[in-house]
C-alpha positions as CSV (number, residue, x, y, z in Angstrom):
1,X,14.4,204.7,48.1
2,X,11.9,202.3,46.5
3,X,14.2,199.4,47.3
4,X,14.3,200.3,51.0
5,X,10.5,200.7,51.1
6,X,10.1,197.3,49.4
7,X,12.3,195.6,51.9
8,X,10.5,197.2,54.9
9,X,7.1,196.3,53.5
10,X,8.2,192.7,52.7
11,X,9.5,192.3,56.3
12,X,6.2,193.6,57.7
13,X,4.3,191.1,55.5
14,X,6.5,188.2,56.7
15,X,5.6,189.0,60.3
16,X,1.9,188.4,59.4
17,X,2.7,184.9,58.0
18,X,1.4,182.0,60.1
19,X,4.1,179.3,59.5
20,X,2.9,175.6,59.7
21,X,4.0,173.6,62.7
22,X,6.1,170.5,62.6
23,X,3.1,168.1,62.7
24,X,1.5,169.9,59.8
25,X,4.6,169.8,57.7
26,X,5.1,166.1,58.4
27,X,1.5,165.2,57.5
28,X,1.7,167.2,54.3
29,X,5.0,165.4,53.3
30,X,3.3,162.1,53.9
31,X,0.4,163.0,51.7
32,X,2.8,164.1,48.9
33,X,4.9,161.0,49.1
34,X,1.8,158.7,49.1
35,X,0.2,160.6,46.2
36,X,3.5,160.4,44.2
37,X,3.7,156.7,44.7
38,X,0.1,156.1,43.8
39,X,0.4,158.2,40.6
40,X,3.7,156.5,39.7
41,X,2.0,153.1,40.1
42,X,-1.0,154.1,38.0
43,X,1.2,155.5,35.2
44,X,3.5,152.4,35.4
45,X,0.5,150.1,35.0
46,X,-0.8,152.1,32.1
47,X,2.6,152.0,30.4
48,X,2.9,148.3,31.0
49,X,-0.6,147.6,29.5
50,X,0.0,149.8,26.5
51,X,3.4,148.3,25.9
52,X,2.0,144.7,26.0
53,X,-0.8,145.8,23.7
54,X,1.6,147.2,21.2
55,X,3.7,144.1,21.3
56,X,0.6,142.0,20.8
57,X,-0.4,144.1,17.8
58,X,3.0,144.3,16.1
């Protein structure tokens, strides 16, 4: 009986959820993609500088 109650309560809670619209999802995806590219470039630059520094030392 607890399982049935859980499913009913879960369904009731899902009705309360306000799902984002298409435009909100697209703008969020753009932010994630740009952020990922920026972080990748920064980490790549740091890796390049540290690699060149190690090669210069050794």
